C-alpha positions as CSV (number, residue, x, y, z in Angstrom):
1,M,-67.0,89.6,-94.0
2,R,-65.7,86.2,-94.9
3,I,-62.5,86.9,-92.9
4,K,-64.3,87.9,-89.7
5,T,-66.6,84.9,-90.0
6,F,-63.6,82.6,-90.3
7,D,-62.0,84.2,-87.2
8,V,-65.1,83.8,-85.2
9,A,-65.4,80.1,-86.2
10,A,-61.7,79.5,-85.4
11,A,-62.0,81.1,-82.0
12,T,-65.1,79.1,-81.3
13,L,-63.3,75.9,-82.2
14,V,-60.4,76.8,-79.9
15,V,-62.7,77.5,-77.0
16,T,-64.6,74.3,-77.6
17,L,-61.4,72.3,-77.7
18,A,-60.2,73.9,-74.5
19,V,-63.4,73.2,-72.7
20,L,-63.3,69.6,-73.9
21,G,-59.7,69.3,-72.6
22,L,-60.7,70.7,-69.2
23,I,-63.6,68.2,-69.0
24,A,-61.3,65.3,-70.0
25,A,-58.8,66.4,-67.4
26,G,-61.4,66.7,-64.7
27,C,-62.7,63.2,-65.5
28,G,-59.3,61.5,-65.4
29,K,-58.1,63.0,-62.1
30,P,-60.7,61.2,-59.9
31,E,-59.7,57.8,-61.4
32,E,-56.1,58.5,-60.6
33,Q,-57.0,59.5,-57.1
34,A,-59.2,56.4,-56.6
35,S,-56.4,54.1,-57.8
36,E,-53.9,55.4,-55.2
37,P,-54.4,53.9,-51.7
38,P,-55.1,56.5,-49.0
39,S,-52.1,57.3,-46.9
40,P,-52.5,56.4,-43.3
41,A,-53.2,59.1,-40.9
42,P,-50.2,60.1,-38.8
43,I,-50.1,58.7,-35.3
44,A,-50.0,61.3,-32.7
45,Q,-46.9,60.9,-30.5
46,P,-47.5,61.4,-26.8
47,A,-45.8,64.4,-25.4
48,P,-42.8,63.6,-23.2
49,E,-43.5,63.7,-19.6
50,P,-41.4,65.8,-17.3
51,A,-38.8,64.1,-15.2
52,G,-39.9,63.0,-11.8
53,S,-43.6,62.9,-12.6
54,P,-45.5,59.7,-11.8
55,P,-46.4,57.4,-14.7
56,A,-49.8,58.0,-16.3
57,A,-52.4,55.5,-15.4
58,T,-53.4,53.3,-18.4
59,S,-57.0,52.4,-18.9
60,P,-58.1,48.7,-18.9
61,A,-58.8,48.9,-22.6
62,E,-55.2,50.1,-23.4
63,S,-53.7,47.4,-21.1
64,E,-55.7,44.7,-22.8
65,A,-54.9,46.0,-26.3
66,T,-51.1,46.4,-25.6
67,P,-49.5,42.9,-25.5
68,P,-46.9,42.4,-22.8
69,A,-43.4,42.8,-23.9
70,A,-41.7,39.5,-24.6
71,T,-38.9,38.8,-22.1
72,P,-35.8,37.3,-23.6
73,A,-35.4,33.6,-22.7
74,S,-32.5,33.2,-20.3
75,E,-29.7,31.0,-21.5
76,P,-29.6,27.6,-19.7
77,Q,-26.9,27.7,-17.1
78,A,-24.6,24.7,-16.7
79,E,-25.5,22.6,-13.7
80,P,-22.7,22.5,-11.0
81,E,-20.9,19.2,-10.8
82,P,-21.8,17.3,-7.7
83,Q,-19.0,17.4,-5.2
84,A,-18.0,14.4,-3.2
85,E,-19.2,14.7,0.3
86,P,-16.6,14.1,3.0
87,P,-17.1,10.8,4.9
88,A,-19.1,11.4,8.0
89,E,-17.1,11.0,11.2
90,T,-18.2,8.0,13.0
91,S,-18.5,8.7,16.7
92,P,-18.1,5.8,19.0
93,S,-21.4,4.5,20.1
94,T,-22.2,5.3,23.7
95,T,-24.6,2.5,24.0
96,P,-23.0,-0.3,26.0
97,P,-23.1,-3.7,24.3
98,P,-25.7,-6.1,25.5
99,S,-24.4,-8.2,28.3
100,E,-24.2,-11.9,27.7
101,P,-26.3,-14.1,29.9
102,V,-24.3,-15.6,32.8
103,A,-24.7,-19.2,33.5
104,A,-26.1,-20.1,36.8
105,N,-23.2,-22.3,37.8
106,P,-20.3,-21.6,35.4
107,S,-17.7,-24.3,35.3
108,P,-14.2,-23.0,35.8
109,T,-12.1,-23.2,32.7
110,P,-8.6,-24.5,33.3
111,A,-5.8,-22.1,32.4
112,P,-3.6,-23.3,29.6
113,P,-0.2,-24.4,30.6
114,P,2.6,-21.8,30.0
115,A,4.4,-22.3,26.8
116,A,7.8,-23.8,27.2
117,R,10.6,-21.3,26.4
118,P,13.3,-22.5,24.1
119,T,16.5,-23.0,26.0
120,A,19.8,-22.1,24.3
121,A,21.9,-25.0,23.6
122,P,24.8,-25.3,26.0
123,P,28.2,-24.4,24.5
124,T,30.2,-27.4,23.5
125,A,33.9,-27.9,24.4
126,S,36.4,-27.8,21.7
127,A,39.1,-30.4,21.2
128,S,41.3,-28.5,23.7
129,G,38.5,-28.4,26.3
130,V,37.8,-24.7,25.9
131,V,34.1,-23.5,26.1
132,D,33.7,-19.8,25.2
133,P,30.5,-18.5,26.8
134,G,30.6,-15.4,24.6
135,G,30.4,-11.7,25.5
136,Q,32.6,-9.9,27.9
137,V,34.6,-12.2,30.2
138,Q,36.4,-10.5,33.1
139,V,37.2,-10.7,36.8
140,A,35.0,-8.8,39.3
141,A,36.3,-5.5,40.5
142,T,37.6,-5.5,44.1
143,R,35.8,-2.2,44.9
144,P,33.3,0.2,43.2
145,G,34.4,3.2,41.3
146,L,37.2,1.5,39.3
147,T,37.3,2.0,35.5
148,R,39.2,0.4,32.7
149,V,42.1,2.3,31.0
150,G,42.8,0.0,28.0
151,A,45.6,-2.4,27.1
152,E,47.6,0.3,25.4
153,K,48.1,2.0,28.8
154,C,49.6,-1.3,30.2
155,R,51.9,-1.6,27.2
156,V,53.8,1.5,28.2
157,C,55.4,-0.4,31.1
158,H,54.7,-4.0,30.3
159,K,56.0,-4.3,26.7
160,L,57.1,-7.9,27.0
161,Q,53.8,-9.1,28.4
162,Y,51.8,-7.1,25.9
163,N,53.7,-8.4,22.8
164,S,53.4,-12.0,24.1
165,W,49.7,-11.6,24.8
166,S,48.9,-10.1,21.3
167,E,49.9,-13.4,19.7
168,T,47.5,-15.6,21.8
169,A,43.9,-16.6,21.3
170,H,42.9,-14.2,24.1
171,A,43.9,-11.2,22.0
172,K,42.1,-12.5,18.9
173,R,38.9,-13.1,20.7
174,V,35.9,-10.7,20.2
175,P,35.8,-8.9,22.5
176,P,39.4,-9.7,23.5
177,L,40.4,-11.1,26.8
178,D,42.9,-8.4,27.5
179,C,45.0,-7.3,30.5
180,E,42.2,-5.8,32.6
181,S,39.9,-8.7,31.9
182,C,42.2,-10.9,34.0
183,H,43.7,-8.3,36.4
184,G,40.8,-5.9,37.0
185,P,40.2,-2.3,36.0
186,G,43.4,-0.3,36.3
187,S,42.3,3.3,36.9
188,E,43.9,3.3,40.4
189,Y,46.9,1.0,40.0
190,K,48.1,2.1,36.5
191,S,50.7,4.6,37.9
192,L,54.3,3.4,38.2
193,A,54.6,4.5,41.8
194,V,51.7,2.1,42.8
195,M,52.8,-0.8,40.5
196,K,56.2,-0.9,42.2
197,D,54.6,-2.0,45.4
198,P,52.5,-5.2,44.9
199,E,50.5,-4.6,48.1
200,K,49.6,-1.1,47.1
201,A,48.7,-2.3,43.7
202,K,46.3,-5.0,45.1
203,E,44.7,-2.4,47.4
204,A,44.2,-0.1,44.3
205,G,42.4,-2.9,42.5
206,L,45.0,-5.2,40.9
207,V,43.8,-8.9,40.7
208,M,46.0,-12.0,40.3
209,P,43.8,-14.5,38.5
210,T,43.6,-18.1,39.6
211,S,42.5,-21.4,38.1
212,T,38.9,-20.6,39.3
213,F,38.6,-17.7,36.9
214,C,40.4,-19.6,34.1
215,A,37.8,-22.4,34.4
216,T,35.2,-20.0,33.0
217,C,36.4,-21.2,29.6
218,H,38.9,-23.9,30.2
219,R,36.6,-26.7,31.3
220,Q,38.7,-29.8,30.6
221,G,42.4,-30.6,30.8
222,W,43.3,-27.6,32.9
223,S,46.4,-27.3,35.0
224,E,48.1,-24.6,37.0
225,D,51.0,-24.4,34.6
226,Q,48.7,-23.0,31.9
227,L,48.6,-19.7,33.8
228,Q,52.1,-19.2,32.4
229,K,50.9,-19.5,28.9
230,A,48.6,-16.5,29.0
231,H,51.6,-14.3,28.2
232,A,55.3,-14.1,29.0
233,H,56.0,-13.1,32.6
234,K,59.7,-12.5,32.5
235,Q,62.5,-12.0,30.1
236,P,63.8,-15.4,28.9
């Protein structure tokens, strides 16, 4: 009897402890649930609209609640450097200048006298009485169409005269007073067949100079015998 009573008491104690444990467990769980913050309710995602469908109209409340998306600030652009403007073309004015008032009785203004032109100093005679006018000095051709052939052509036949002339002041002058300067251009009388006949040579343009031509330079102390000093005329 004592053993059964002990078993009943032990069973009762176990049941009592189990009940107390369940009560304690039930009382502690609400505190733990109260201490944990409630999890937010999941936001319902809108269903994707099919392609090509027009956008859904938003209510005024939604448009006010949703703030506009902030647009990114555009980066400042560098200002272009000012280019120099080309100078404006100046067009001649078409407006005539204002006319000056004309006097009732304008007095004539005397014209200024022409300026005097400087005159070249006349050449002076040297100690020998020679005045060189400068430039080309030559006799006038007897007829048109005659041309010069050069002293070297004359030398072919007149070697004595050429060698004698080359040592005189006539040959050293610039330009030289050569054979054709005194005897005329020799294009027609240069041939030996013409030079053999003095009359034919004169008709072809040959000139025999006189003291009148020599006086172009020889102004003083001139005599006819000086014609023989221009060059040798015959073999000594």
